[in-house]
C-alpha positions as CSV (number, residue, x, y, z in Angstrom):
1,M,11.8,7.2,7.1
2,K,9.9,8.9,9.9
3,T,8.0,12.0,8.9
4,R,7.2,14.8,11.3
5,L,4.2,16.9,10.6
6,T,3.3,20.4,12.0
7,K,0.2,20.7,14.1
8,S,-1.7,22.1,11.1
9,E,-0.5,19.4,8.8
10,M,-1.6,16.8,11.2
11,E,-5.0,18.4,11.5
12,I,-5.3,18.3,7.7
13,M,-4.3,14.6,7.7
14,E,-6.9,13.9,10.3
15,V,-9.6,15.5,8.1
16,L,-8.5,13.2,5.3
17,W,-8.4,10.1,7.5
18,D,-11.8,11.0,9.0
19,E,-13.3,11.4,5.6
20,G,-11.8,8.2,4.2
21,K,-11.5,9.5,0.7
22,A,-9.6,12.1,-1.3
23,L,-10.9,15.7,-0.8
24,T,-10.4,18.9,-2.8
25,T,-8.7,21.9,-1.2
26,S,-12.2,23.5,-1.0
27,E,-13.6,20.5,0.8
28,I,-10.8,20.5,3.3
29,I,-11.3,24.2,4.0
30,Q,-15.0,23.6,4.5
31,R,-14.4,20.7,6.9
32,S,-11.9,22.9,8.8
33,K,-14.7,25.5,9.3
34,E,-16.9,22.8,10.8
35,K,-14.1,22.1,13.3
36,E,-13.8,25.8,14.1
37,K,-10.5,26.0,12.3
38,E,-9.9,27.7,9.0
39,W,-7.0,27.1,6.7
40,K,-6.1,29.3,3.8
41,D,-6.0,27.7,0.3
42,S,-2.2,28.2,0.1
43,S,-1.7,26.4,3.4
44,V,-3.6,23.3,2.2
45,H,-1.7,23.4,-1.1
46,S,1.6,23.6,0.8
47,A,0.6,20.7,3.1
48,Y,-0.4,18.6,0.0
49,K,2.9,19.3,-1.6
50,K,4.8,18.2,1.5
51,F,2.7,15.1,1.9
52,N,3.4,14.2,-1.7
53,E,7.2,14.9,-1.4
54,Q,7.4,12.8,1.8
55,R,5.0,10.2,0.5
56,C,2.6,10.6,3.4
57,Y,-0.3,11.0,1.1
58,Q,-0.7,11.0,-2.6
59,S,-3.1,13.5,-4.2
60,R,-4.2,14.0,-7.7
61,G,-3.9,17.2,-9.6
62,I,-2.6,19.7,-7.1
């Protein structure tokens, strides 16, 4: 099944792909600041939940 991601979700996935390893919400937020973009904690949690539901990405201990 094809999954469509929002622009922000895609940016979060790119942070994960660039890093090449699992990141905590805090680490993702820190990386976003480095890219002059800042996500809220709730936004990252929502994206992780969607990724897990759609099996785009599997995280541990949301």
